[in-house]
C-alpha positions in Angstrom: 78.2 104.3 162.5 81.3 102.1 162.8 84.1 101.8 160.2 85.5 98.3 159.8 89.2 99.3 159.3 90.3 95.7 158.8 87.9 95.3 155.8 89.2 98.6 154.3 92.7 97.4 154.7 91.9 94.1 153.1 90.2 95.7 150.1 93.2 98.1 149.7 95.7 95.2 149.9 93.8 93.1 147.3 93.4 96.0 144.9 97.1 96.9 145.2 98.2 93.4 144.5 95.8 93.1 141.5 96.9 96.4 140.1 100.6 95.6 140.4 100.0 92.2 138.9 98.1 93.5 135.9 100.7 96.2 135.2 103.4 93.5 135.4 101.5 91.2 133.1 100.9 93.9 130.6 104.5 95.0 130.7 105.6 91.4 130.0 103.3 91.5 127.0 104.9 94.7 125.7 108.3 93.2 126.3 107.4 90.2 124.2 106.3 92.3 121.3 109.6 94.2 121.6 111.4 90.9 121.5 109.5 90.0 118.3 110.7 93.1 116.6 114.3 92.4 117.7 114.1 88.7 116.5 112.6 89.8 113.2 115.4 92.3 112.7 118.0 89.7 113.4 116.3 87.1 111.1 115.4 84.8 114.0 112.0 83.2 114.7 109.6 85.5 116.6 107.0 82.8 117.4 107.9 82.3 121.1 108.0 86.0 121.8 104.6 86.5 120.0 103.1 83.6 121.9 104.3 84.9 125.2 103.0 88.4 124.5 99.5 87.0 123.4 99.3 84.9 126.6 100.1 87.9 128.7 97.5 90.1 127.0 94.9 87.3 127.2 95.6 87.1 131.0 95.1 90.8 131.3 91.8 90.6 129.3 90.7 87.7 131.5 91.4 89.6 134.7 89.5 92.7 133.5 86.6 90.5 132.3 86.5 88.8 135.7 86.5 92.2 137.5 83.6 93.4 135.3 81.8 90.1 136.0 82.2 90.7 139.8 80.8 94.2 139.5 77.8 93.2 137.4 77.0 90.1 139.5 76.8 92.2 142.6 74.5 94.8 141.1 
């Protein structure tokens, strides 16, 4: 039995980048919702903050759905 260390390293690198990217995207969504609360408290429009938050959350949902699709397609 031979272990392909390059393949293991590649999988680790891709999973690390994907995880950090998803966490960053989700964090931006939470920050957008926080900006909405601040804008509403100050009497300003919250539409840009809400739109940005929804785009971030949609990106997270799309990435998770794509990951599930990859898992199911290989089964």
